[in-house]
C-alpha positions as CSV (number, residue, x, y, z in Angstrom):
1,M,8.0,4.8,-27.8
2,T,11.1,5.7,-25.8
3,G,14.4,3.7,-25.6
4,H,15.2,0.7,-27.8
5,V,12.6,-1.2,-29.8
6,P,12.3,-4.8,-28.6
7,A,14.5,-7.2,-30.5
8,A,12.0,-10.1,-30.3
9,I,10.3,-9.0,-33.5
10,S,11.6,-8.8,-37.1
11,S,14.1,-6.2,-38.0
12,T,11.6,-4.8,-40.6
13,E,9.0,-4.3,-37.9
14,R,11.5,-2.9,-35.5
15,V,12.4,-0.2,-37.9
16,R,8.7,0.5,-38.8
17,L,7.8,0.9,-35.1
18,A,10.8,3.1,-34.4
19,V,9.7,5.3,-37.4
20,Y,6.1,5.6,-36.2
21,H,6.8,6.1,-32.6
22,G,9.5,8.6,-33.5
23,F,6.9,10.6,-35.5
24,A,4.3,10.2,-32.8
25,G,6.5,11.4,-30.0
26,T,8.4,14.3,-31.6
27,G,6.5,15.4,-34.7
28,R,9.5,14.7,-37.0
29,A,10.9,11.7,-38.9
30,P,13.8,10.0,-37.1
31,D,17.0,9.7,-39.3
32,V,19.1,6.6,-39.9
33,P,21.4,7.1,-37.0
34,E,18.5,7.5,-34.6
35,L,16.8,4.4,-36.0
36,A,20.0,2.4,-35.6
37,A,20.2,3.4,-32.0
38,L,16.6,2.6,-31.3
39,T,16.6,-0.8,-33.0
40,G,20.2,-2.0,-32.4
41,L,20.7,-2.5,-36.2
42,A,23.6,-1.3,-38.3
43,H,23.1,1.8,-40.4
44,D,23.1,-0.1,-43.7
45,H,20.6,-2.7,-42.3
46,V,18.3,0.2,-41.3
47,R,18.5,1.6,-44.9
48,R,17.6,-1.8,-46.4
49,E,14.6,-2.0,-44.0
50,L,13.5,1.5,-44.9
51,R,13.5,0.6,-48.6
52,S,11.5,-2.5,-47.8
53,L,9.0,-0.5,-45.9
54,H,8.8,2.0,-48.8
55,A,8.1,-0.9,-51.2
56,S,5.3,-2.2,-49.0
57,H,3.7,1.3,-48.7
58,D,4.3,1.5,-44.9
59,L,6.2,4.7,-45.4
60,V,7.4,7.0,-48.2
61,L,11.1,7.9,-48.8
62,D,12.3,11.0,-50.6
63,A,12.9,10.2,-54.4
64,Q,16.2,12.0,-54.3
65,D,17.4,11.0,-50.8
66,N,16.5,7.4,-49.7
67,D,17.6,8.1,-46.2
68,R,14.9,10.7,-45.8
69,I,11.4,9.7,-44.7
70,V,8.8,12.0,-46.2
71,M,5.6,10.3,-44.9
72,A,4.6,7.5,-42.6
73,H,0.8,8.0,-42.7
74,P,-0.7,9.8,-41.0
75,F,2.5,11.7,-40.2
76,A,4.5,13.8,-42.7
77,S,7.9,15.4,-42.5
78,V,7.0,18.0,-45.1
79,P,4.2,20.6,-45.1
80,L,1.3,19.4,-47.1
81,G,-1.3,22.0,-46.1
82,F,-2.1,21.0,-42.5
83,S,-0.7,21.5,-39.0
84,V,-1.9,19.4,-36.1
85,M,-1.2,20.6,-32.6
86,G,-1.5,18.4,-29.6
87,A,-0.9,19.2,-26.0
88,H,2.9,19.2,-26.4
89,T,3.7,18.2,-29.9
90,L,3.2,19.8,-33.3
91,W,2.9,17.6,-36.4
92,W,2.5,18.1,-40.1
93,G,-0.7,16.4,-41.2
94,G,-0.3,14.5,-44.4
95,C,-3.7,15.5,-45.7
96,A,-7.2,16.1,-44.5
97,W,-7.8,12.5,-43.9
98,D,-4.6,12.0,-42.0
99,S,-4.9,15.1,-39.9
100,F,-8.5,14.1,-38.7
101,A,-7.0,10.7,-37.9
102,M,-4.4,11.9,-35.5
103,P,-6.4,11.9,-32.2
104,H,-7.8,8.5,-33.0
105,L,-4.3,7.0,-33.3
106,L,-2.5,9.0,-30.6
107,R,-3.6,7.5,-27.3
108,D,-2.3,10.5,-25.2
109,E,-4.1,13.1,-27.4
110,P,-7.8,13.0,-26.8
111,D,-8.2,15.9,-29.2
112,V,-5.9,18.1,-31.5
113,L,-6.1,21.4,-33.2
114,V,-6.2,20.9,-37.0
115,A,-5.4,24.1,-39.0
116,T,-5.3,24.8,-42.7
117,R,-6.3,27.3,-45.4
118,C,-8.8,27.0,-48.2
119,P,-6.8,26.4,-51.4
120,A,-9.4,28.5,-53.4
121,C,-9.7,31.7,-51.3
122,D,-6.9,31.4,-48.6
123,T,-9.5,31.6,-45.8
124,P,-8.0,30.1,-42.6
125,H,-9.8,27.2,-40.9
126,A,-9.2,25.3,-37.6
127,W,-11.1,22.6,-35.8
128,V,-10.7,20.8,-32.5
129,V,-10.8,17.3,-33.6
130,G,-11.5,14.6,-31.0
131,R,-12.5,11.0,-30.6
132,G,-16.0,11.5,-29.4
133,A,-17.9,13.2,-32.3
134,P,-17.2,15.2,-35.5
135,P,-16.3,18.8,-35.1
136,P,-18.9,21.4,-36.2
137,G,-18.6,23.2,-39.4
138,G,-19.8,23.6,-43.0
139,Q,-16.5,23.1,-44.6
140,V,-15.9,20.2,-47.1
141,A,-13.0,18.0,-48.0
142,H,-12.1,17.5,-51.7
143,F,-10.0,14.4,-52.7
144,L,-8.5,14.8,-56.1
145,T,-7.0,11.4,-56.9
146,P,-9.1,8.2,-57.1
147,M,-8.0,5.5,-54.6
148,R,-6.8,3.2,-57.3
149,H,-4.1,5.8,-58.3
150,V,-3.1,7.2,-55.0
151,W,0.2,5.4,-54.9
152,D,1.2,6.4,-58.4
153,D,2.5,9.6,-56.8
154,V,1.4,9.4,-53.1
155,V,2.9,12.7,-52.1
156,R,0.9,14.6,-54.7
157,S,-2.2,12.6,-54.0
158,C,-2.0,13.5,-50.3
159,G,-1.1,17.1,-51.0
160,N,-4.5,17.2,-52.9
161,Q,-6.7,16.0,-50.1
162,R,-7.6,19.4,-48.9
163,M,-10.3,21.3,-47.0
164,F,-12.4,24.0,-48.6
165,C,-14.9,26.6,-47.3
166,S,-17.7,25.0,-49.3
167,A,-18.4,23.1,-52.5
168,G,-18.4,26.5,-54.2
169,C,-14.7,27.0,-53.3
170,V,-14.0,23.5,-54.6
171,D,-15.5,24.5,-58.0
172,S,-13.6,27.8,-58.0
173,W,-10.3,25.9,-57.4
174,L,-11.0,23.4,-60.0
175,R,-11.6,26.2,-62.5
176,Q,-8.4,28.0,-61.3
177,T,-6.2,24.8,-61.6
178,G,-7.9,23.1,-64.6
179,Q,-8.3,19.9,-62.5
180,Q,-11.1,17.4,-62.7
181,R,-13.6,17.1,-59.8
182,G,-12.7,14.3,-57.5
183,Y,-14.7,13.5,-54.4
184,V,-16.3,16.0,-52.0
185,M,-17.4,15.0,-48.4
186,D,-18.6,16.9,-45.4
187,L,-16.9,17.0,-42.0
188,D,-18.9,14.3,-40.5
189,T,-18.0,11.8,-43.3
190,L,-14.3,12.9,-43.1
191,W,-14.3,12.3,-39.4
192,R,-16.0,8.9,-39.7
193,F,-13.5,8.0,-42.6
194,A,-10.5,8.9,-40.5
195,S,-11.6,7.5,-37.2
196,D,-10.6,3.9,-37.6
197,W,-8.5,3.7,-40.6
198,Y,-5.1,3.7,-38.8
199,T,-6.1,1.6,-35.8
200,G,-3.2,-0.5,-34.6
201,R,-0.5,1.3,-36.7
202,L,1.5,2.0,-33.6
203,D,1.4,-1.6,-32.4
204,P,3.6,-4.5,-33.2
205,G,2.3,-6.8,-36.0
206,Y,0.2,-4.2,-37.8
207,I,-0.8,-5.3,-41.2
208,R,-2.1,-2.8,-43.9
209,R,-5.6,-3.5,-45.2
210,D,-5.9,-5.4,-48.5
211,P,-8.0,-4.0,-51.3
212,A,-11.1,-5.9,-50.3
213,S,-11.0,-4.9,-46.6
214,A,-10.2,-1.3,-47.7
215,T,-13.3,-1.0,-49.9
216,A,-15.4,-2.6,-47.2
217,Y,-14.1,0.0,-44.9
218,F,-14.9,2.8,-47.3
219,A,-18.5,1.5,-47.8
220,G,-18.9,1.3,-44.0
221,V,-18.2,4.9,-43.4
222,G,-20.6,6.1,-46.1
223,L,-18.3,6.6,-49.2
224,R,-19.9,5.8,-52.5
225,G,-18.9,5.4,-56.2
226,S,-16.1,4.3,-58.4
227,F,-13.7,6.8,-56.9
228,W,-13.4,4.4,-54.0
229,G,-14.0,1.2,-56.0
230,L,-17.6,1.1,-54.9
231,P,-21.1,1.2,-56.5
232,D,-22.7,4.6,-56.8
233,T,-25.7,3.6,-54.8
234,V,-26.6,1.2,-52.0
235,D,-29.5,-1.2,-52.3
């Protein structure tokens, strides 16, 4: 989005759209003065709306500096293990899930280059991720934090949704760190999972999924078990 955000929508939504389109267009989080210029709101009004959006989980503010936006999923303003390169823009991906979601959300990016390193052995990995089909590869994603606890510390949760060379590297990393095993999925499942999760987030009137619709989405893309609030098997 360029220029001013339309004034015919609520001030909260104007700020939300300005944040998301700022991230989408530049790869970085707009600051309070930029948001004020885009929305026509006073600086203090922008700050109040940012806090409201943080409370509703539409974005994440820095705990020490409430003017600073850390995340507006799938975008991040801090490195959490992934870079996502488009034709003209470079983003930090918030996690494996968010990085694979980028081309599905960004209409002008039919594919992106997602790059990371295996946390266990430091092997570099990169995939061209597009909207048509999952990228090839034998790597796996490991999600450490069950969905019911993700927002307890969302930055830590996202920082531990990582890509590994294999399930063996996941096991090695768990031994190294003393963490409990979370959920492991292959690239095909990760791609399906990411493909429709953020649909509409750049549009006016977007509403986050409620818990029931979220768990239905998880089941529909092939996720299973209590980690996602779902049964372990399907009849």
